C-alpha positions, 0 to 999 in steps of 0.5 A: 500500500506504499504507493496507494492512497487512502482515506483515513477511515481506511487508515484507521482499519489498516492500523487496527489490523497491524496492532492485531485488534480482534474486537471493536466496541463502537457506537456511531454518529455523523463525524465517523460514518465514514469510519463506519462505512469501512468497517461495513466490508471487513471481515477481520474484527468483530464489531460490538454495538453497545447501548450506551457508549460509557458501557461501550468503553467498560466493555473495551476495560473488560476485554483488557483486564481478562487478556492483558492486551489493549482494548478498543473503542469508538464513538462519535463527537459531543455527547458520544465523546462526553459519555465515555469520561466515566468509563475513561477515568474508571480505567485510568485510575486502575491503569488499564490499557485501552485506546478510545477513538472519538470523532471530532468536528472538521478541523476548520469548525473546532472552536467555533461550537459547532453542532456536536462539539465538544473540547473532549481533548481537553476534558479528558487530559485529567483521565487518560495517560495521553490524548491526541488530536489528529490535525493531518491525515498523514499523521494518523498511522503514527498516532495510532502506533503511539497510542498504543504503545503508551496504552500498554507500556510502563504503568499502563492506561487509557489513551484517547485519539480525536479524530476530525471528520476531514481527517477521516475522510482525506486520503494519504500514503499508508505508512505503520511504523515498525516501532516507536521512540518517544524521547519524553516517554521511557519507562524504566523496566529494571530496578536498581540493583543496588537497591534490590540487594537492599531490600534482600538483606532487609528481607533476610533481616526482618522478624515480622514481614509482610508482602503487600501486593496490588493490580501492579502485580496483575498487570506486569504478568507477575503472579508466578514471581511473586508466588516464587518469593512467598515460597522462598522467604516464608512471607505472608502476602496480603493484597489490595482489591486490585491485587486479587489474584496476584497470589493464590486466594487458597495458599497457606501464605495468603492473608486476604485482603487487607485495609478498610473491608480487609480480613482481621488477620491481614490488618493485624500482620501489616499493622504489627509488621517490621518490614512491609514489601509492597509490590505494584500498589500505592498505599492508597486511602482504603489500605492505609486508614489514618496514614500517622497510624499505619504500620508504626514499626515497619521499614517499608520496601516500594516496588513499582513502575510508576516513580510518582507512586513511591512515597506519594502517600507513606515513607519508604525506606527502600524504593526500587522504580521498575516493572514489577515482574523484572524486578521480582525476578532479580530479587528472587535470584538475590534472595535465592543466594541467601543461605537462611533457614528461612522456615526457623525464621518465620516460624514464630511470626507465622504462628502468630498470624495463625493466632490472628486467623483463628481469633477473627476468621472471616465469617457471617451468621447464616439463616434458614429463612432469609438468603444471606448474600454471602452465602450466594458468593459461597455457594457461587465459588463451590459450584465453579471450583474457583475457575470462573471470571467474577466481575463485579460492580461497586457497593456491599456485593463488591466486598463480599465477592472480595471476602468469599470467592477466592482467586488463585490466578490473575485476570480472573477478578475484574472490578472497579478499585479506584474509581469505584464506578457503579453500572461497571460491572455488566459491561465489563463482564460482557468485554470480558466473555467476549474475549474468553468465550468458553469460560463462565463469566459471572457479574455480580451486582446489586439492584443499585448498580445494575440499573446503572448500565441494564439496557446493555442486556440487549448487546449481550442478548443480540450478540449471543454473549451469555453472561451470567448475572448475579443480582444481590438484591437487597432493595437499598443503596446497601453500602451508603445505607451501612454508612448512615445506620453506623456514622449517621444516627440512622437517618437513611436518606435517599437510599430506599429502592423499594421501586426496584423492577422485577429482575425476571420480567426485565431480563425476559423482555430483553430476550435473556433468562430470568430466575429468583431465589427467595429463600436458601435452598432456592440458591444452589438450584438457580446458580446450576440452572444459570449454568446450564443456560446457553442464554444471558441470564439475570439471576434476582437473588432476594437478600436479607436487606440489613446485612453489612460488610464486616469487618470494617475500619472506620474512616479516620481510624487507623487499619488495627481498630476494626469494627465486626458488628458485635458493637451494634448488638452490644447497644442493643441489647443494652437498650433493651435492658434499660427499657 
């Protein structure tokens, strides 16, 4: 094609093919019609039409998280572009590699308040890793190459490419660069050898160490290196919400999740540790609680590909900038040279950790007459053997899924961690199912979250994408209600969803399967029936209305200052006694 001139729309398609894109989530509109006309005849890329642009970009996000590849979306200008902002911010906060192409009015009209014009480059600058406005069709191929490169390297993230209509319709020769070099963008992959040696020595000296892993472990595909590290050193491992699956949840050294709704034993281990090895994590507020009270006696090793994340929130003693997979491979090599009797060194510390585990295990009160949401998650785990892809929305159900479903492999857990986006789960599950048609993909949602992007039922049904949707239906915005009960004197403001629709009938109206469970004995049969179904399924589990997520670290408290639900019961008993 080197001497032949083709349109920008055709160049766009050829670029996607060069990047081996197999799925495009896209919504048409006036300024991108030329692209859609070109897409009409091609057979190499699957086209998925969502029912809302936000849903389409969440699908690209789910595709990216579950595969490790770049997810791709295309929308039109103006409201089409502004509708993707939340989805871009979601991907940005969790460092997910997606490239979103937006249509734009012709270059001559930019800034004139033309019909369906929006400054999407300006709007998305704070919530993208980088963004481009292409002004000349001759620059299009180079720009697309750079967009995919930036999105997928270093600390990954979303990149937006804005395409004016004349750039799409004008012609140029197609030359796709083999590689790109961006002078101002050179991510550090290999860690400093001296600092890695320092970290190894600190680990050897530590009496009460904890490994704390985050989403960077999953993003860098470093799960094998983390497992080797833990088994060499006999260090217990805790993870963030985004780090789920980075270390096997069933492993004896696993402490589960830490932080606001983490396990008692994870939080106590962190609080009492003398060394924290933080790997691909950023010490966010949900993890640290009150920063001044966080791990007061611990020396901190912090490994991250993003130098701006190190020392951002907590003091760090040994910073190591580099890709987690590379750094951990070098650190493990260093540790293998240290001839320490690791089992003997860690014996008393692991005994203490096990004592905390026995003192306060994750638990809830089962009931025969009402479905506890934790029970649904437990049964789902048993039925799938922990081998499903689990995608969640945001709220109580998200925390219960993180607590009670055990993940032994990375990329089987997809959830909005940093931004906490309601409406993320279902479309992201569609994206994951498109990428993994032979895997069971479950979307776990609440009755509030599912209604944020419920229109994507049409997308799932029309494209035969059989996602299984678990709705934990308590007729409340449950997490908000929990906070209002515990910290706002039970002033329940705008949280009652009493007019929730009949999800079974709604599913059937879209052409999906609708199932309902109202008692604990119904749970397993409903899950089994859903698994057998070859279509999209909505499962409406009518759960206990007032169930809360425990343990919990209240806002402003240190992570060792947890509440477990018993405090409320004791208070109620006292009041009854007074009466």
